[in-house]
VOPASE-922737 format. One line per 8 residues: number of its first residue (from 1); their letters; for each residue z, y, x of N, C-alpha, C. Coordinates in steps of 0.02 Angstrom, whole numbers, always signed. Example, Ala and Ser with C-alpha at 12.3 -4.5 7.8 and 13.67 -1.06 7.14 Angstrom:
VOPASE-922737
1) AS) +390 -284 +660 +390 -225 +615 +390 -165 +660; +354 -112 +642 +357 -53 +684 +394 +2 +645
***
This chain:
VOPASE-922737
1) MSTNEKVW) -2473 +2994 +3177 -2496 +2926 +3170 -2572 +2926 +3167; -2604 +2884 +3206 -2677 +2880 +3206 -2703 +2847 +3142; -2768 +2856 +3129 -2799 +2824 +3071 -2791 +2749 +3073; -2801 +2720 +3131 -2795 +2647 +3138 -2723 +2624 +3122; -2675 +2662 +3146 -2605 +2644 +3131 -2590 +2651 +3057; -2619 +2701 +3025 -2610 +2710 +2952 -2641 +2652 +2914; -2699 +2629 +2937 -2732 +2572 +2904 -2688 +2510 +2909; -2661 +2497 +2968 -2617 +2439 +2977 -2553 +2445 +2936
9) FLRGLLIA) -2525 +2506 +2933 -2466 +2517 +2891 -2483 +2504 +2818; -2540 +2529 +2795 -2561 +2519 +2726 -2572 +2446 +2711; -2605 +2410 +2757 -2614 +2338 +2747 -2547 +2303 +2738; -2499 +2318 +2781 -2432 +2289 +2775 -2399 +2306 +2709; -2407 +2368 +2687 -2379 +2389 +2623 -2410 +2350 +2566; -2476 +2343 +2567 -2510 +2306 +2513 -2490 +2232 +2513; -2486 +2203 +2571 -2467 +2132 +2576 -2395 +2122 +2552; -2350 +2165 +2574 -2279 +2159 +2553 -2274 +2167 +2477
17) TAMLGETL) -2311 +2214 +2449 -2311 +2225 +2377 -2337 +2163 +2341; -2391 +2133 +2368 -2419 +2072 +2338 -2370 +2014 +2342; -2336 +2007 +2399 -2287 +1952 +2407 -2231 +1957 +2356; -2214 +2018 +2337 -2160 +2028 +2289 -2185 +2024 +2216; -2251 +2017 +2207 -2278 +2012 +2140 -2278 +2080 +2104; -2282 +2133 +2142 -2279 +2200 +2114 -2345 +2237 +2121; -2347 +2299 +2097 -2404 +2342 +2105 -2380 +2411 +2127; -2426 +2452 +2151 -2413 +2521 +2169 -2465 +2565 +2134
25) TYDQVRRL) -2449 +2629 +2126 -2498 +2676 +2100 -2529 +2713 +2160; -2586 +2744 +2147 -2618 +2785 +2199 -2569 +2838 +2226; -2530 +2869 +2181 -2483 +2920 +2202 -2429 +2891 +2248; -2405 +2832 +2233 -2355 +2800 +2277 -2385 +2786 +2346; -2446 +2760 +2348 -2479 +2747 +2412 -2488 +2812 +2450; -2509 +2864 +2415 -2520 +2929 +2446 -2456 +2954 +2479; -2401 +2950 +2443 -2338 +2975 +2470 -2312 +2931 +2527; -2314 +2866 +2518 -2287 +2820 +2569 -2327 +2823 +2634
33) CRLSDRQV) -2392 +2833 +2628 -2436 +2834 +2687 -2452 +2905 +2712; -2424 +2954 +2679 -2434 +3024 +2697 -2509 +3042 +2698; -2541 +3030 +2641 -2613 +3042 +2634 -2625 +3097 +2583; -2683 +3127 +2585 -2704 +3173 +2532 -2734 +3131 +2476; -2744 +3162 +2418 -2775 +3127 +2362 -2843 +3098 +2382; -2882 +3137 +2420 -2949 +3115 +2439 -2948 +3058 +2490; -2895 +3052 +2528 -2892 +3001 +2580 -2875 +2932 +2554; -2842 +2927 +2497 -2818 +2862 +2472 -2875 +2812 +2465
41) GTMLGKAR) -2928 +2830 +2431 -2984 +2784 +2421 -3016 +2763 +2487; -3024 +2810 +2532 -3053 +2795 +2598 -3010 +2747 +2636; -2945 +2759 +2636 -2899 +2715 +2674 -2895 +2646 +2642; -2898 +2642 +2576 -2899 +2576 +2543 -2962 +2538 +2564; -3018 +2573 +2568 -3080 +2542 +2590 -3075 +2516 +2661; -3043 +2554 +2705 -3034 +2532 +2774 -2988 +2472 +2778; -2935 +2472 +2738 -2888 +2415 +2737 -2923 +2353 +2710; -2963 +2362 +2659 -3000 +2307 +2627 -3049 +2276 +2677
49) AGRPAGSP) -3082 +2318 +2716 -3132 +2294 +2764 -3103 +2247 +2816; -3040 +2253 +2831 -3009 +2212 +2882 -2978 +2148 +2858; -2983 +2134 +2794 -2951 +2073 +2769 -2993 +2012 +2787; -2960 +1955 +2796 -2996 +1893 +2814 -3046 +1871 +2760; -3103 +1846 +2782 -3152 +1819 +2735 -3121 +1763 +2694; -3135 +1763 +2631 -3108 +1711 +2587 -3041 +1727 +2555; -3009 +1780 +2579 -2945 +1799 +2550 -2956 +1847 +2492; -2910 +1847 +2443 -2918 +1893 +2387 -2910 +1966 +2409
57) DFCAVVQK) -2933 +2011 +2368 -2932 +2082 +2383 -2863 +2112 +2368; -2823 +2120 +2421 -2755 +2145 +2412 -2753 +2217 +2386; -2809 +2251 +2385 -2811 +2319 +2357 -2801 +2317 +2281; -2807 +2258 +2251 -2796 +2251 +2179 -2725 +2270 +2159; -2678 +2270 +2206 -2609 +2289 +2189 -2602 +2364 +2178; -2654 +2403 +2193 -2651 +2475 +2184 -2685 +2494 +2119; -2648 +2530 +2078 -2673 +2552 +2013 -2683 +2628 +2013; -2732 +2651 +1976 -2741 +2724 +1968 -2680 +2752 +1934
65) SIGSPGKG) -2660 +2719 +1880 -2598 +2734 +1844 -2574 +2668 +1817; -2514 +2666 +1791 -2485 +2603 +1767 -2532 +2569 +1718; -2552 +2507 +1735 -2595 +2467 +1691 -2669 +2485 +1693; -2687 +2529 +1740 -2757 +2551 +1744 -2782 +2543 +1815; -2831 +2498 +1825 -2856 +2487 +1893 -2893 +2548 +1921; -2898 +2550 +1986 -2935 +2604 +2018 -3010 +2598 +2008; -3044 +2649 +2030 -3117 +2652 +2024 -3148 +2593 +2061; -3200 +2565 +2032 -3235 +2510 +2064 -3218 +2442 +2037
73) WGDIKLWI) -3166 +2435 +1998 -3149 +2370 +1971 -3189 +2354 +1909; -3215 +2404 +1875 -3255 +2391 +1815 -3213 +2362 +1760; -3226 +2300 +1744 -3192 +2265 +1689 -3119 +2253 +1706; -3075 +2272 +1661 -3003 +2264 +1673 -2985 +2190 +1679; -3022 +2146 +1645 -3008 +2074 +1651 -3021 +2049 +1722; -3072 +2074 +1754 -3087 +2057 +1823 -3030 +2079 +1869; -3005 +2140 +1858 -2950 +2166 +1898 -2887 +2124 +1888; -2871 +2107 +1826 -2810 +2067 +1812 -2815 +1999 +1845
81) AELKRVHS) -2873 +1967 +1842 -2883 +1902 +1873 -2873 +1907 +1949; -2901 +1959 +1980 -2894 +1968 +2052 -2822 +1984 +2070; -2788 +2023 +2030 -2717 +2039 +2042 -2676 +1975 +2041; -2688 +1931 +1994 -2652 +1867 +1992 -2667 +1825 +2054; -2731 +1824 +2074 -2751 +1787 +2135 -2715 +1815 +2197; -2712 +1881 +2202 -2680 +1914 +2259 -2606 +1897 +2261; -2572 +1903 +2204 -2501 +1887 +2202 -2488 +1814 +2222; -2527 +1768 +2195 -2518 +1697 +2210 -2530 +1683 +2285
89) FWQDRAEL) -2585 +1710 +2311 -2604 +1700 +2381 -2548 +1724 +2428; -2525 +1785 +2419 -2475 +1813 +2465 -2405 +1786 +2453; -2389 +1766 +2392 -2325 +1733 +2381 -2324 +1665 +2414; -2380 +1629 +2410 -2386 +1565 +2446 -2380 +1576 +2521; -2411 +1629 +2547 -2408 +1642 +2619 -2336 +1652 +2642; -2296 +1683 +2600 -2226 +1695 +2617 -2185 +1631 +2613; -2206 +1583 +2573 -2166 +1524 +2560 -2190 +1460 +2594; -2254 +1455 +2610 -2281 +1393 +2637 -2291 +1397 +2712
97) DNNEFFVK) -2282 +1340 +2745 -2298 +1336 +2816 -2374 +1341 +2825; -2396 +1356 +2886 -2467 +1367 +2899 -2512 +1311 +2874; -2495 +1248 +2890 -2538 +1192 +2870 -2543 +1186 +2794; -2486 +1192 +2760 -2486 +1187 +2687 -2527 +1244 +2657; -2519 +1303 +2684 -2555 +1361 +2658 -2630 +1352 +2668; -2650 +1329 +2728 -2722 +1320 +2743 -2752 +1268 +2697; -2717 +1213 +2685 -2742 +1161 +2640 -2753 +1189 +2570; -2707 +1230 +2547 -2712 +1257 +2479 -2765 +1312 +2473
105) HGVLPL) -2770 +1356 +2523 -2814 +1415 +2517 -2875 +1414 +2562; -2877 +1370 +2612 -2935 +1365 +2656 -2944 +1422 +2705; -2895 +1465 +2710 -2898 +1521 +2756 -2826 +1537 +2777; -2819 +1561 +2838 -2753 +1581 +2862 -2758 +1654 +2884; -2728 +1700 +2844 -2735 +1771 +2860 -2697 +1789 +2924; -2716 +1846 +2952 -2684 +1871 +3013 -2612 +1884 +3001
***
């Protein structure tokens, strides 16, 4: 699988996880995407770079360990707020028609 295909697979995994209101650990992402420990952060960065402007950061669904955000989130309160935003955004995307979703969020993701 090419790097680009892995990025798209990872994006789908993160979005599906967000739609379900769940989280993943770095180890789960590593195993599911067949990555090394060092590749996880890089691939999350690549997946994050492709998200639509104005949409929440779906990488928030990935935790270093249960209840502990990954590097770069800083304050745990910031991470929790973004995680809630991500879950709400993607759950709405699964449930609302395009026009309703756009009115509520102002963006329509790919």
